[in-house]
N, C-alpha and C positions, 0 to 999 in steps of 0.2 A: 293720678287723675288730675284734670284741670279744675278750675273754679266752677264749672258747670256740672261736674260729675262725669264728664266724658273721659274715657281712657285715652292717654297720649300714646298713640300707636307705636311711635319709634322708641318708646321706653320699655316695651315688653321684652322680657328675656325668658326663653324656655330652656330649662336645664335638664340634662339627663335623658334627652331623646336623641338617638343616633340618626334617625331619618330626618333630614333637613326639611323635606317636603311636609312631613307630618308636623314638625315643629312650627312651620309657617302657618299651617292650617289651624293649629292650636292658638297661635298668637292672634290670628284673624278673629277667631270666635271669641276669644277673651276681650278683644277690642270692642265687641258688640254688647258686652254686659253693661247694663245701666247701673250707675252708682249714685248715691247722694254725696254731694261735695262735703268736705270737712269744713268746720267753722272754728274760728278763733276770734274772740272779742266781737262776736256778732257778724263777722265778715267771712265770706266764703274764701277758702284758701286751697292751694294745690296740696295734694298729699300722695303718699305712697301706699300701695296695697300689696300684700304678699298673699298669693293663693297657692297653697300646697295641695297637690293631688297625687295620690299613689294609685298606679294601675295594678 
């Protein structure tokens, strides 16, 4: 995510889903999740988030 807490859309990777259309829909919906930005030394910083989900 970026320093505002927004997901960087082109950084989303969906693994283990054979249907590309479904994977694209999953990536889109993940991009809508609001996050709080990470902080370091009082400054907002970019960070990585791993979301694991089992169907």
